[in-house]
C-alpha positions in Angstrom: 167.5 90.3 61.3 165.6 87.5 63.1 161.9 87.3 62.2 159.4 87.9 64.9 160.9 91.1 66.3 158.4 93.8 66.9 158.6 97.0 65.0 156.3 100.1 65.2 154.0 99.9 62.1 151.2 102.3 62.3 151.5 106.1 61.8 151.9 108.9 59.3 155.3 107.9 57.9 155.9 104.4 56.6 158.8 103.0 54.7 159.6 99.4 53.8 163.0 98.4 52.6 164.9 95.2 52.3 167.6 94.4 54.9 169.4 91.1 54.7 166.7 89.7 52.5 164.0 90.4 55.1 161.4 93.0 54.7 161.8 95.6 57.5 158.8 97.8 58.5 159.9 100.9 60.2 157.8 103.8 61.3 159.9 106.8 62.2 157.0 108.9 63.4 155.9 106.2 65.8 159.4 105.8 67.1 159.7 109.5 67.7 156.5 109.3 69.7 158.1 106.6 71.8 161.1 108.8 72.4 158.9 111.7 73.5 157.2 109.3 76.0 160.6 108.3 77.4 161.6 111.9 77.6 158.6 112.7 79.7 159.3 109.7 81.9 162.8 111.0 82.5 161.6 114.5 83.2 159.3 113.2 85.9 162.0 110.9 87.4 164.8 113.5 87.6 162.3 116.3 88.6 164.1 119.6 87.7 167.4 118.5 89.2 170.6 120.5 88.7 172.2 117.2 87.5 172.2 115.5 84.1 171.3 111.9 83.3 174.2 109.8 82.1 173.5 106.1 82.3 171.3 103.3 83.5 173.4 100.2 84.2 172.2 96.8 83.1 170.9 95.9 86.6 169.2 99.2 87.2 165.9 100.9 86.2 166.6 104.5 86.9 169.0 107.2 85.6 172.4 107.8 87.3 172.9 111.5 87.4 176.1 113.5 87.1 176.8 117.1 88.2 177.3 119.8 85.6 181.1 119.7 85.3 183.6 120.2 82.6 185.1 116.9 83.8 182.0 115.0 82.5 182.0 115.0 78.7 178.3 113.8 78.5 176.5 116.8 80.1 175.4 118.4 76.8 173.5 115.4 75.5 170.4 115.6 77.7 169.7 119.2 76.8 170.4 118.2 73.1 167.8 115.4 73.4 165.3 117.8 74.7 165.9 120.2 71.8 165.4 117.4 69.3 162.3 116.3 71.1 161.0 119.9 71.0 161.8 120.1 67.3 159.6 117.1 66.7 156.7 117.7 69.2 156.7 121.6 69.2 155.7 121.2 72.8 156.2 124.3 74.9 156.6 122.1 78.0 159.6 120.3 76.4 161.0 123.6 75.2 160.9 125.0 78.7 162.7 121.9 80.0 165.3 122.2 77.2 166.0 125.8 78.1 166.3 124.9 81.8 168.8 122.1 81.3 170.7 124.1 78.7 171.1 127.0 81.0 172.5 124.7 83.7 175.6 124.5 81.5 176.3 128.2 81.8 179.2 127.7 84.2 181.1 125.8 81.5 180.8 128.6 79.0 183.4 130.9 80.7 186.1 128.4 81.7 189.4 127.9 79.9 189.7 124.7 77.8 189.9 121.6 79.9 189.8 119.3 76.9 188.3 118.8 73.5 184.9 117.9 74.8 183.6 121.4 74.7 181.9 120.5 71.4 180.0 117.7 72.9 179.1 119.8 75.9 178.1 123.1 74.4 177.4 122.5 70.7 174.9 119.7 71.3 173.1 121.9 73.8 173.5 125.6 73.0 174.1 124.8 69.3 170.7 123.1 69.0 169.2 125.8 71.2 170.3 128.5 68.8 169.3 126.5 65.7 165.7 126.2 67.0 165.2 129.5 68.7 167.6 132.0 67.0 168.5 133.4 70.5 171.5 135.6 69.9 172.9 134.9 73.3 173.1 131.2 72.5 174.9 131.9 69.2 177.5 134.0 71.1 178.1 131.2 73.6 178.8 128.7 70.8 181.1 131.2 69.2 183.0 131.7 72.4 183.2 127.9 72.9 184.7 127.5 69.5 187.4 130.1 70.3 188.1 128.3 73.5 188.4 124.9 71.8 190.8 126.4 69.3 193.3 127.3 72.1 194.1 123.6 72.3 195.3 123.6 68.7 199.0 122.9 68.1 200.1 124.3 64.8 203.3 122.3 64.8 201.4 119.0 65.0 198.3 120.1 63.2 195.7 118.8 65.6 193.7 119.9 68.7 195.0 118.4 71.9 192.4 116.1 73.3 193.5 115.3 76.9 195.8 117.8 78.5 195.6 115.8 81.7 197.3 112.8 80.0 200.3 114.7 78.7 202.4 114.0 81.9 200.4 111.2 83.4 200.9 108.9 80.4 203.8 110.7 78.7 201.6 111.6 75.7 203.1 114.9 74.7 200.4 115.8 72.3 197.5 113.4 72.1 194.5 113.4 69.8 191.6 111.0 70.2 189.4 110.0 67.3 186.3 111.4 69.2 187.8 114.8 68.6 186.6 114.6 64.9 183.1 115.2 66.3 184.0 118.5 67.9 185.3 120.0 64.7 181.7 120.8 63.7 181.6 123.6 66.2 184.7 125.2 64.6 183.2 125.0 61.1 179.9 126.4 62.4 181.5 129.3 64.1 183.6 130.2 61.1 180.4 130.3 59.0 178.5 132.4 61.5 180.7 135.4 62.1 183.7 133.8 63.8 187.3 133.9 62.9 188.0 132.2 59.6 191.0 130.6 61.1 188.6 128.2 62.9 187.8 126.7 59.5 191.5 126.3 58.7 192.2 124.6 62.1 189.3 122.1 61.5 190.6 121.2 58.1 194.2 120.8 59.2 193.1 118.6 62.1 191.1 116.4 59.7 194.0 116.1 57.3 196.5 115.3 60.0 194.2 112.8 61.6 193.5 111.2 58.2 197.2 110.9 57.5 198.3 109.5 60.9 195.5 108.0 62.9 194.3 105.3 60.5 195.8 102.0 59.4 196.1 101.1 55.7 192.7 99.3 55.8 190.9 102.4 57.1 190.7 101.3 60.7 191.4 104.0 63.3 193.5 104.2 66.4 191.7 105.6 69.4 194.6 107.8 70.4 197.3 109.3 68.2 200.4 110.5 70.1 202.6 113.2 68.6 205.9 114.9 69.3 205.4 118.6 70.2 208.8 119.7 68.9 208.9 118.0 65.5 205.2 117.5 65.1 205.9 113.9 64.1 203.5 111.1 64.8 204.9 108.8 67.5 202.4 106.0 67.9 198.7 105.0 67.6 197.2 103.2 70.6 193.9 102.4 72.2 192.3 103.5 75.4 188.8 102.2 75.2 189.1 99.5 72.5 190.3 95.9 72.9 193.8 96.4 71.5 195.9 99.0 69.8 195.3 97.5 66.4 191.7 96.3 66.9 188.6 98.0 65.4 186.9 99.7 68.3 183.3 100.1 67.0 182.5 103.5 68.5 185.9 104.9 67.5 185.2 104.0 63.9 181.7 105.4 64.3 183.2 108.8 65.5 185.4 108.7 62.4 182.6 108.0 60.0 180.4 110.8 61.4 183.3 113.2 61.7 184.6 112.8 58.1 181.1 112.9 56.7 180.7 116.3 58.4 184.1 117.5 57.2 183.2 116.7 53.6 179.9 118.4 54.0 181.6 121.6 55.2 184.5 121.6 52.8 183.2 119.8 49.7 186.7 118.5 49.2 186.4 115.1 47.5 189.4 113.6 49.2 187.3 113.6 52.4 184.4 112.0 50.6 186.6 109.2 49.3 188.1 108.7 52.7 184.7 108.6 54.4 183.7 105.8 51.9 186.8 103.9 52.8 186.3 103.9 56.5 182.6 103.4 56.2 183.0 100.4 53.9 185.4 98.8 56.3 182.9 99.2 59.1 180.2 97.6 57.0 182.4 94.8 55.9 183.0 93.8 59.5 179.3 94.2 60.6 177.2 91.1 61.1 174.4 91.6 58.6 172.0 89.6 60.8 172.3 92.4 63.4 173.1 96.0 62.5 174.3 96.8 66.0 178.1 96.0 66.4 179.9 94.3 69.2 181.8 96.9 71.3 185.0 96.0 69.4 184.9 94.1 66.1 188.0 92.2 67.2 186.9 91.4 70.8 188.1 87.8 71.5 184.9 86.2 72.7 182.4 87.1 69.9 179.5 86.3 69.9 179.7 86.4 73.7 180.7 90.0 73.9 178.7 93.1 74.8 177.1 95.2 72.0 177.3 98.9 71.5 174.1 100.5 70.4 175.7 103.9 70.6 178.0 103.1 67.7 175.1 102.0 65.6 173.2 105.2 66.4 176.2 107.4 65.5 176.7 105.6 62.2 173.0 105.7 61.3 173.0 109.4 61.7 176.2 109.8 59.7 175.0 107.5 56.9 171.8 109.5 56.5 173.9 112.6 55.8 176.4 110.7 53.7 173.7 109.3 51.4 172.7 112.9 50.6 176.3 114.0 50.0 177.4 111.1 47.8 178.3 111.6 44.2 177.8 107.9 43.5 174.1 106.9 43.4 174.7 103.3 44.2 176.7 104.1 47.3 174.2 106.7 48.3 171.5 104.1 48.2 173.5 101.6 50.1 174.3 104.0 52.9 170.7 105.2 53.2 169.3 101.6 53.2 171.9 100.6 55.8 171.0 103.6 58.0 167.4 102.7 58.0 168.2 99.1 58.8 170.3 100.3 61.7 167.4 102.5 63.0 165.0 99.6 62.5 167.2 97.3 64.5 167.7 99.8 67.3 163.9 100.3 67.3 163.2 96.6 67.9 162.2 95.1 71.2 165.7 93.9 71.7 167.3 97.3 71.8 164.6 99.7 72.9 164.3 100.2 76.6 160.5 100.5 76.5 159.0 99.8 79.9 162.3 98.5 81.3 163.7 102.0 82.0 163.1 105.6 80.9 166.0 105.8 78.4 165.5 105.1 74.7 168.0 102.3 74.1 169.6 99.3 75.9 172.9 97.6 75.2 175.6 100.3 74.8 179.1 99.9 76.0 181.1 102.9 77.3 184.6 101.9 78.5 184.9 98.1 78.4 188.6 97.8 79.5 187.7 99.9 82.5 184.6 97.8 83.2 182.6 101.1 83.0 179.1 101.4 81.5 179.1 97.9 80.0 175.8 96.7 78.5 174.1 99.9 79.7 171.7 102.6 78.6 173.9 105.6 77.9 172.8 109.2 77.2 174.8 109.7 74.1 173.4 106.6 72.5 169.9 108.2 73.0 171.2 111.6 71.6 172.4 110.2 68.3 169.4 107.9 68.0 166.9 110.7 68.2 169.1 112.9 66.0 169.1 110.2 63.3 165.3 109.7 63.7 164.8 113.5 63.2 166.9 113.5 60.1 165.1 110.5 58.6 161.7 111.9 59.6 162.5 115.2 57.8 163.6 113.3 54.6 160.3 111.4 54.5 158.3 114.6 54.9 160.3 116.3 52.1 159.6 113.3 49.8 155.8 113.7 50.5 155.8 117.4 49.4 
């Protein structure tokens, strides 16, 4: 990291580690206060709307809002951010807002499965709501959503169908995108909390099938795996949002790292831990150690003149904090934790935080570069995984102090 970058220093929680031979000072408590301030700015700006913030493009200063629709996969992140902010602040005002925006998603809870994004939409929102309130109604909504998601499972193939709309349009008979690994968490959770135990089996089979087919020998993932619905055989691996079919799309690899970390946590099956190490170590081997935020694709042709993706760094930071606690190898555990802190410190620098430039948390995320969509923007899911990671790190420091 370049010297001279500004990091939050003062506060209750203080940790100093070494990243790339530079001493990094990173105060999680102070950064969470920053997030709370940005949340309040957003609440004032959107003013109890029935729409959800999605992005702020690079030439804009205000949120672009989207309607609550099953067609928009991001609508659960803003309620989730509010629940995380409430978890940190214990503010009744924030809790009230979290309830309000969570309840706006009610129309999505009774629809048939549109695609795999139900986890992003309803687990990030109602899942966090139940975790922090114990409201039985919220639990039942998540349980129902898990059952609905499971209707997209194809037992011949062994994975959940991601995009039904692309079956005929692109001739992808059964398609599974790497993002789908994230939504398995809702199935595991439901199976543990009174749901059908088959949900656990579906999640494990999906993870095993994806591990077998959707990764190249080096551990890099394809964005999309296409399968034959009759034989169940893998047909091809391709990209949709990455640079090329065989390139290393940074957020896709981030979804994989987070997803398999979670699968190992839920199953305790060492094959998933070893695989998580493989795909994590590939990501780290391709990362520029002078900047812990990757380019949108590690193989994009014009690096260093390519957009970054802060959302990928936020997802991986959150995953690595969990992975460091799950590791059976002390050296690897230390490496993953130190790297997660370096990532959070980098994201918390003046370069990546939005600060007074707009009311989001972070700048410089890339959504869908090939479609020229949300390039070098502030995007709501980057903020979600950033505050999630900060909450995890904050808790770990508090535990150490006890």
